[in-house]
C-alpha positions as CSV (number, residue, x, y, z in Angstrom):
1,M,125.7,129.8,82.8
2,E,123.8,131.7,85.5
3,K,122.4,129.5,88.1
4,V,118.6,129.5,88.8
5,K,118.0,130.7,92.3
6,V,115.5,128.6,94.2
7,G,113.3,129.6,97.2
8,V,112.2,126.7,99.3
9,I,108.8,126.9,101.0
10,G,108.3,124.2,103.6
11,C,111.2,123.1,105.9
12,G,110.0,119.8,107.1
13,M,111.8,116.4,106.9
14,I,111.9,116.1,103.1
15,S,113.5,119.6,102.7
16,E,116.9,118.4,104.0
17,I,117.6,116.0,101.1
18,Y,116.4,118.5,98.5
19,I,118.5,121.3,99.7
20,K,121.5,119.0,100.2
21,N,121.3,117.9,96.6
22,I,120.7,121.5,95.3
23,T,123.9,122.6,97.1
24,T,126.0,119.6,96.0
25,V,124.8,117.4,93.2
26,F,123.0,120.0,91.2
27,D,124.9,123.2,92.1
28,S,126.0,123.7,88.5
29,I,122.5,124.8,87.5
30,L,120.7,125.5,90.9
31,E,121.4,127.8,93.8
32,A,119.5,127.4,97.0
33,Y,118.8,131.1,97.9
34,A,116.3,131.2,100.8
35,C,113.8,129.1,102.7
36,A,110.5,129.8,104.5
37,D,108.0,128.0,106.6
38,I,104.9,128.8,108.6
39,S,107.2,128.0,111.6
40,H,109.9,130.6,111.7
41,G,112.0,128.3,113.9
42,A,111.9,125.5,111.3
43,A,112.9,127.9,108.5
44,K,115.8,129.3,110.6
45,N,117.1,125.9,111.5
46,R,117.2,124.8,107.9
47,A,118.7,128.1,106.8
48,D,121.4,127.8,109.4
49,Q,122.1,124.2,108.4
50,F,122.8,125.1,104.7
51,G,123.8,128.8,104.9
52,L,120.6,130.1,103.3
53,R,118.6,133.2,104.0
54,S,115.6,132.7,106.3
55,M,112.5,134.6,105.2
56,N,108.8,134.5,105.8
57,I,106.6,133.3,102.9
58,D,105.6,136.7,101.7
59,E,109.2,137.9,101.6
60,L,110.3,134.9,99.8
61,L,107.6,135.1,97.1
62,A,108.4,138.8,96.6
63,A,112.2,138.4,96.3
64,P,113.1,139.4,92.8
65,E,116.3,137.3,92.8
66,I,114.3,134.0,93.1
67,E,113.1,132.5,89.8
68,M,111.8,129.1,91.0
69,I,109.8,128.0,94.1
70,L,110.4,124.5,95.5
71,N,107.0,123.9,97.2
72,L,107.5,121.3,100.0
73,T,104.5,122.2,102.1
74,V,101.9,119.7,103.2
75,P,99.6,118.4,100.4
76,A,96.6,120.6,101.5
77,A,98.8,123.7,101.0
78,H,100.3,122.8,97.6
79,Y,97.6,124.5,95.5
80,E,97.6,127.8,97.5
81,I,101.4,128.1,97.6
82,S,102.0,127.1,94.0
83,K,99.3,129.5,92.8
84,R,100.8,132.4,94.8
85,A,104.2,131.6,93.3
86,L,102.9,131.5,89.7
87,L,101.1,134.8,90.3
88,A,104.4,136.2,91.6
89,G,106.0,135.3,88.3
90,K,108.0,132.3,89.5
91,H,108.3,128.8,88.2
92,V,107.1,126.0,90.5
93,Y,108.3,122.6,91.4
94,S,106.1,121.0,94.0
95,E,106.2,117.9,96.1
96,K,103.5,115.4,95.2
97,P,100.7,115.7,94.5
98,L,100.2,118.7,92.3
99,A,97.0,119.6,94.3
100,I,94.5,117.6,96.2
101,E,91.6,118.6,94.0
102,F,91.6,118.0,90.3
103,D,90.1,121.4,89.4
104,N,92.8,123.1,91.4
105,G,95.5,121.2,89.6
106,R,94.0,122.0,86.2
107,E,93.9,125.7,87.3
108,L,97.6,125.7,88.2
109,V,98.6,124.1,84.8
110,A,96.5,126.7,82.9
111,L,97.9,129.6,85.0
112,A,101.5,128.5,84.3
113,K,100.8,128.2,80.6
114,E,99.1,131.6,80.5
115,R,102.1,133.3,82.2
116,G,104.8,131.4,80.3
117,L,106.0,129.6,83.4
118,F,106.8,126.0,84.3
119,V,104.9,124.0,87.0
120,G,105.3,120.4,87.9
121,A,105.1,118.0,90.8
122,A,107.3,115.2,92.1
123,P,108.2,112.4,91.9
124,D,111.4,112.6,89.8
125,T,112.5,109.1,90.8
126,F,111.6,107.8,87.3
127,L,114.6,109.7,86.0
128,G,117.0,107.7,88.2
129,G,119.3,105.0,86.8
130,G,117.1,102.2,87.9
131,L,113.9,103.1,86.0
132,Q,115.8,104.6,83.1
133,T,117.6,101.2,82.6
134,C,114.1,99.5,82.6
135,L,112.8,102.0,80.1
136,Q,115.6,101.2,77.7
137,I,115.1,97.4,78.2
138,I,111.5,97.8,77.2
139,E,112.2,100.2,74.4
140,D,114.8,97.8,73.0
141,G,112.1,95.2,72.7
142,T,113.8,92.8,75.0
143,I,110.5,91.6,76.7
144,G,108.6,91.9,73.5
145,K,105.3,93.7,73.4
146,P,104.4,95.0,76.9
147,I,101.1,93.4,78.1
148,G,100.6,94.2,81.7
149,A,102.1,95.5,85.0
150,Q,101.5,95.2,88.7
151,G,102.7,97.2,91.6
152,F,102.4,96.7,95.4
153,M,102.9,99.2,98.2
154,L,101.8,97.0,101.1
155,A,102.9,98.8,104.3
156,R,102.4,99.9,107.8
157,G,101.3,103.5,108.2
158,P,103.4,106.6,108.9
159,E,102.1,106.6,112.5
160,S,104.8,104.0,113.1
161,F,107.7,106.4,112.5
162,H,106.5,110.0,111.9
163,P,106.3,112.4,115.0
164,N,103.1,114.0,113.7
165,P,101.3,111.6,111.4
166,E,97.8,112.8,111.5
167,F,98.0,114.9,108.4
168,F,98.7,111.8,106.4
169,Y,95.2,110.7,107.1
170,K,93.4,113.9,106.1
171,Q,91.7,114.6,102.8
172,G,94.3,114.9,100.0
173,A,96.7,112.4,101.6
174,G,96.4,108.7,102.4
175,P,98.5,105.9,100.9
176,L,97.3,106.4,97.3
177,L,98.0,110.1,97.0
178,D,101.2,109.9,99.2
179,M,102.9,106.8,97.7
180,G,100.8,106.2,94.6
181,P,102.5,108.9,92.6
182,Y,105.8,106.9,92.5
183,Y,104.0,103.9,91.0
184,F,101.7,105.7,88.6
185,T,104.5,108.1,87.4
186,A,106.9,105.2,86.9
187,L,104.3,103.4,84.7
188,M,103.4,106.6,82.8
189,S,107.1,107.1,82.1
190,L,107.2,103.6,80.5
191,F,103.9,103.4,78.7
192,G,102.6,107.0,78.3
193,P,99.1,108.3,79.2
194,A,96.2,106.4,80.6
195,K,92.8,105.9,78.9
196,R,90.7,104.9,81.9
197,V,91.1,103.8,85.5
198,T,89.1,101.8,88.0
199,G,89.3,101.1,91.7
200,L,88.1,99.6,94.9
201,A,88.9,101.3,98.2
202,S,88.0,101.2,101.9
203,I,88.8,102.7,105.3
204,T,90.0,99.8,107.3
205,Y,90.6,101.5,110.7
206,P,88.5,104.7,111.4
207,Q,90.8,105.4,114.3
208,R,94.6,105.3,114.2
209,T,97.1,105.3,117.1
210,V,100.5,107.1,117.1
211,L,103.1,104.4,117.6
212,N,106.3,106.4,117.4
213,K,107.6,106.5,121.0
214,N,109.6,109.6,120.3
215,S,106.5,111.5,119.2
216,P,105.1,114.2,121.6
217,V,101.7,112.6,120.9
218,Y,102.7,109.0,121.3
219,N,99.9,106.5,122.0
220,T,97.2,109.1,121.2
221,Q,94.5,108.4,118.7
222,F,93.2,110.4,115.7
223,S,90.5,110.0,113.1
224,C,91.2,108.6,109.6
225,E,89.4,110.5,106.8
226,V,90.8,108.6,103.8
227,D,90.7,105.2,102.2
228,T,93.7,103.1,103.4
229,F,93.4,100.0,101.3
230,I,93.1,100.8,97.6
231,N,93.2,98.5,94.6
232,G,93.5,100.5,91.4
233,G,93.4,99.4,87.8
234,V,94.8,101.4,84.8
235,E,94.3,100.9,81.0
236,F,96.9,102.9,79.2
237,E,96.3,104.3,75.7
238,N,98.9,101.8,74.3
239,G,96.8,98.9,75.6
240,V,98.9,97.9,78.6
241,I,96.8,97.1,81.7
242,A,98.2,97.6,85.2
243,N,97.1,96.9,88.7
244,I,98.4,98.9,91.7
245,V,97.6,98.1,95.3
246,T,98.5,100.7,98.1
247,T,97.7,100.3,101.8
248,W,98.9,101.5,105.2
249,D,97.0,98.7,107.0
250,L,99.7,96.1,107.4
251,P,102.4,95.6,110.1
252,F,105.6,95.8,108.1
253,P,107.5,98.3,105.8
254,Y,106.5,98.1,102.2
255,W,109.9,96.9,101.0
256,E,109.5,93.8,103.2
257,S,106.3,92.6,101.6
258,G,108.0,89.8,99.8
259,L,106.4,90.7,96.5
260,P,108.0,92.6,93.6
261,L,107.2,96.2,94.2
262,L,106.8,96.8,90.4
263,E,106.8,94.3,87.6
264,V,106.1,94.4,83.8
265,F,105.0,91.4,81.7
266,G,105.7,91.3,78.0
267,S,105.1,88.8,75.2
268,E,108.7,87.6,75.3
269,G,109.8,88.2,78.9
270,T,109.2,89.7,82.4
271,L,111.0,92.6,84.0
272,V,111.2,93.2,87.8
273,L,111.7,96.9,88.4
274,P,113.2,98.7,91.4
275,D,111.2,100.4,94.1
276,P,109.8,103.5,92.3
277,N,110.4,105.5,95.5
278,T,114.1,105.1,94.9
279,F,116.5,106.1,92.1
280,G,118.7,103.0,92.0
281,G,118.1,99.3,91.3
282,I,116.5,96.5,93.3
283,G,117.6,96.7,96.9
284,G,116.4,96.9,100.5
285,S,114.9,99.9,102.1
286,P,115.1,103.4,100.6
287,M,117.6,104.2,103.3
288,A,120.0,101.4,102.2
289,A,122.7,101.6,99.6
290,P,121.1,101.8,96.1
291,G,120.7,98.6,94.3
292,K,122.8,97.9,91.2
293,F,120.6,95.8,89.1
294,V,117.1,94.9,87.8
295,K,115.8,91.4,87.1
296,L,115.0,90.1,83.6
297,R,113.4,86.8,82.6
298,I,113.2,85.8,79.0
299,G,110.4,83.4,78.2
300,A,110.2,80.6,80.9
301,G,113.9,80.9,81.8
302,D,115.4,82.0,85.1
303,F,115.6,85.6,86.2
304,E,119.0,87.2,85.6
305,D,120.4,90.3,87.2
306,I,120.9,93.1,84.7
307,P,123.3,95.9,85.8
308,L,122.1,99.5,85.7
309,K,123.3,101.4,82.6
310,Y,122.8,105.0,83.9
311,G,123.7,107.3,86.7
312,Y,121.7,109.1,89.4
313,T,121.2,106.0,91.5
314,E,121.7,107.7,94.9
315,N,118.8,109.6,96.5
316,S,118.7,112.3,93.8
317,R,115.6,114.2,94.8
318,G,115.8,117.5,93.0
319,L,116.8,115.8,89.6
320,G,113.5,117.0,88.1
321,L,114.1,120.5,89.6
322,A,117.5,120.6,87.9
323,D,116.0,119.5,84.6
324,M,113.4,122.2,84.9
325,A,116.1,124.8,85.6
326,W,118.0,123.7,82.5
327,C,114.9,124.2,80.4
328,I,114.4,127.7,82.0
329,R,117.9,128.6,80.8
330,N,118.1,126.7,77.5
331,G,114.5,126.0,76.3
332,G,112.7,122.7,76.0
333,A,110.1,120.9,78.0
334,P,110.8,119.7,81.6
335,R,110.5,116.0,82.0
336,V,108.5,116.6,85.2
337,S,105.7,118.7,83.5
338,G,102.5,120.3,84.6
339,E,100.5,118.2,82.1
340,G,102.1,115.0,83.4
341,S,101.6,115.9,87.0
342,L,98.0,116.7,86.4
343,H,97.5,113.5,84.5
344,I,98.9,111.5,87.4
345,L,96.6,113.4,89.9
346,E,93.6,112.6,87.7
347,M,94.6,108.9,87.6
348,M,94.7,108.7,91.4
349,L,91.6,110.7,92.1
350,G,89.9,108.7,89.3
351,V,90.6,105.4,91.1
352,L,89.0,106.8,94.3
353,Q,86.0,108.1,92.4
354,S,85.6,104.8,90.6
355,S,85.4,103.1,94.0
356,E,82.8,105.6,95.2
357,H,80.6,105.6,92.1
358,G,81.0,102.0,91.0
359,R,82.2,102.7,87.4
360,H,85.3,103.3,85.4
361,H,86.7,106.8,85.3
362,I,87.4,107.9,81.7
363,M,90.4,110.1,81.7
364,E,89.9,113.8,80.7
365,T,93.5,114.7,80.5
366,T,96.5,113.3,78.6
367,C,100.2,114.0,78.4
368,H,103.4,113.2,76.5
369,R,105.5,110.5,77.9
370,P,108.6,112.1,79.4
371,E,111.7,112.1,77.2
372,P,114.3,109.6,78.4
373,L,117.3,110.9,80.4
374,Y,119.8,108.7,78.6
375,G,123.5,109.3,78.1
376,D,125.1,112.6,79.1
377,V,123.0,114.8,81.3
378,P,123.7,118.5,80.3
379,F,123.6,119.8,83.9
380,K,125.8,117.0,85.4
381,K,128.9,118.2,87.1
């Protein structure tokens, strides 16, 4: 089978794991062909690292060999780059979120459909062995009828580790749009589309300070434009009610909060899910070895460790990209879909709008729950 050639636009921190996985884990279906960035130096460094072609953005979008664009630019640029790629006749897989404005996201999905192309946005962590194991436990009826869920992303902000953290606090970013996609997507993959959302949100610190001592702007201050403590509620179409809290106002990493990062309550039992920002089971930080189990409690009994049943437990970013490439070659609908990505975007923006306007946000969009990635994966080496 001919591989799908991928052009990467955006050569920042996250690009390394994507290209590494394209060239090793998913190289049976994907080929990393070229990369580009607004910084020529960044593109050249990443190209040299992986033996790719270094191009400018216009050259990459015009390259006839490239069928798919991996859009790893900053959130504010997602819409522009994805639209240009679709207009150039290329499929698009973007980092989250799909766009920072709902109307722009809706335009991208409509444009892709009009041109017979795929578009979708990360995360693809819900396809990992951890959350897929949880999906099967729920589908098997082990916890009975799902009733509710809760998620907590209680953390310090990226100014603690990122060399240039200011963009995380501009419109279109913030803890909800940056980290929320992992939680909302995980729950959508379990329960399907949402019916309505609600929220309370605030800016805790109007000024933030760069705390990373290795940053060239260490100890300088910058303005915060987005809410940094958000409590969001979701009512899914199947009746499940969820609560998700995201914040960058606390002094510790989110995996050290002491609370389950994601938990589902059913009529017969309780399931503790792994960090939705990882592919494996319950464990420590996302940089640690992947966890090998999830926790299940039946009735009022003790929690037991349930081993993972499926693969892709390492950092498998690009799994959704590979799935999309398989659909390009063989037909079918990608599990990371435009409709799903737009629905997640509306859920998050709806939480913020609910806080601003003081009323529920009734969802305009819907989507199909992604098909499970059980058993043999067709593009697995």
